[in-house]
TORKOL-4160 file (C-alpha; in steps of 0.2 Angstrom, whole numbers, padded with zeros to 4 digits, m for minus):
81
<pt num="1" X="m0088" Y="0008" Z="0028"/>
<pt num="2" X="m0079" Y="m0007" Z="0020"/>
<pt num="3" X="m0067" Y="m0002" Z="0006"/>
<pt num="4" X="m0058" Y="m0011" Z="m0008"/>
<pt num="5" X="m0043" Y="m0007" Z="m0018"/>
<pt num="6" X="m0047" Y="m0010" Z="m0036"/>
<pt num="7" X="m0031" Y="m0004" Z="m0044"/>
<pt num="8" X="m0013" Y="0002" Z="m0038"/>
<pt num="9" X="0002" Y="0010" Z="m0047"/>
<pt num="10" X="0019" Y="0012" Z="m0040"/>
<pt num="11" X="0022" Y="0031" Z="m0038"/>
<pt num="12" X="0041" Y="0032" Z="m0034"/>
<pt num="13" X="0050" Y="0030" Z="m0017"/>
<pt num="14" X="0038" Y="0021" Z="m0005"/>
<pt num="15" X="0022" Y="0029" Z="m0013"/>
<pt num="16" X="0008" Y="0020" Z="m0021"/>
<pt num="17" X="m0007" Y="0028" Z="m0031"/>
<pt num="18" X="m0023" Y="0018" Z="m0026"/>
<pt num="19" X="m0040" Y="0018" Z="m0033"/>
<pt num="20" X="m0054" Y="0013" Z="m0021"/>
<pt num="21" X="m0071" Y="0005" Z="m0025"/>
<pt num="22" X="m0079" Y="0021" Z="m0019"/>
<pt num="23" X="m0071" Y="0030" Z="m0034"/>
<pt num="24" X="m0058" Y="0040" Z="m0023"/>
<pt num="25" X="m0040" Y="0040" Z="m0029"/>
<pt num="26" X="m0027" Y="0042" Z="m0015"/>
<pt num="27" X="m0008" Y="0044" Z="m0015"/>
<pt num="28" X="m0001" Y="0034" Z="0000"/>
<pt num="29" X="0016" Y="0036" Z="0007"/>
<pt num="30" X="0021" Y="0020" Z="0016"/>
<pt num="31" X="0039" Y="0025" Z="0020"/>
<pt num="32" X="0036" Y="0030" Z="0039"/>
<pt num="33" X="0025" Y="0015" Z="0042"/>
<pt num="34" X="0038" Y="0002" Z="0034"/>
<pt num="35" X="0053" Y="0010" Z="0043"/>
<pt num="36" X="0045" Y="0012" Z="0060"/>
<pt num="37" X="0036" Y="m0005" Z="0061"/>
<pt num="38" X="0048" Y="m0018" Z="0068"/>
<pt num="39" X="0039" Y="m0033" Z="0063"/>
<pt num="40" X="0049" Y="m0045" Z="0052"/>
<pt num="41" X="0036" Y="m0046" Z="0038"/>
<pt num="42" X="0040" Y="m0027" Z="0033"/>
<pt num="43" X="0059" Y="m0029" Z="0032"/>
<pt num="44" X="0059" Y="m0034" Z="0014"/>
<pt num="45" X="0048" Y="m0019" Z="0009"/>
<pt num="46" X="0062" Y="m0008" Z="0015"/>
<pt num="47" X="0071" Y="m0012" Z="m0002"/>
<pt num="48" X="0063" Y="m0002" Z="m0015"/>
<pt num="49" X="0065" Y="m0016" Z="m0028"/>
<pt num="50" X="0054" Y="m0027" Z="m0017"/>
<pt num="51" X="0042" Y="m0013" Z="m0012"/>
<pt num="52" X="0037" Y="m0008" Z="m0030"/>
<pt num="53" X="0032" Y="m0026" Z="m0034"/>
<pt num="54" X="0015" Y="m0028" Z="m0027"/>
<pt num="55" X="m0001" Y="m0035" Z="m0033"/>
<pt num="56" X="m0020" Y="m0031" Z="m0029"/>
<pt num="57" X="m0027" Y="m0046" Z="m0020"/>
<pt num="58" X="m0039" Y="m0049" Z="m0007"/>
<pt num="59" X="m0046" Y="m0031" Z="m0008"/>
<pt num="60" X="m0029" Y="m0023" Z="m0005"/>
<pt num="61" X="m0011" Y="m0022" Z="m0010"/>
<pt num="62" X="0000" Y="m0037" Z="m0006"/>
<pt num="63" X="0018" Y="m0042" Z="m0008"/>
<pt num="64" X="0026" Y="m0059" Z="m0012"/>
<pt num="65" X="0030" Y="m0061" Z="0007"/>
<pt num="66" X="0012" Y="m0059" Z="0010"/>
<pt num="67" X="0014" Y="m0042" Z="0018"/>
<pt num="68" X="m0002" Y="m0031" Z="0016"/>
<pt num="69" X="m0011" Y="m0016" Z="0024"/>
<pt num="70" X="m0029" Y="m0015" Z="0027"/>
<pt num="71" X="m0038" Y="m0005" Z="0014"/>
<pt num="72" X="m0045" Y="0007" Z="0027"/>
<pt num="73" X="m0028" Y="0010" Z="0034"/>
<pt num="74" X="m0022" Y="0015" Z="0017"/>
<pt num="75" X="m0037" Y="0026" Z="0014"/>
<pt num="76" X="m0034" Y="0035" Z="0030"/>
<pt num="77" X="m0016" Y="0037" Z="0027"/>
<pt num="78" X="m0017" Y="0043" Z="0009"/>
<pt num="79" X="m0020" Y="0060" Z="0002"/>
<pt num="80" X="m0032" Y="0064" Z="m0012"/>
<pt num="81" X="m0025" Y="0064" Z="m0030"/>
């Protein structure tokens, strides 16, 4: 199934509330992912002020440094709200 994020809201710490185009709402905690992935693109996301400034583009959430996560990954990682 192809999923699209249609809205996103910062939910504190490294959490984001997402609404997907199938109507499902999920709370996604990205802290472990960001802090265990050693790729340089995720380094800025370790700073909460940077992390909480994302946009919904290209069917997912993205940051100014072009970091993003596949919507399917976010869907699987998230818990129902």
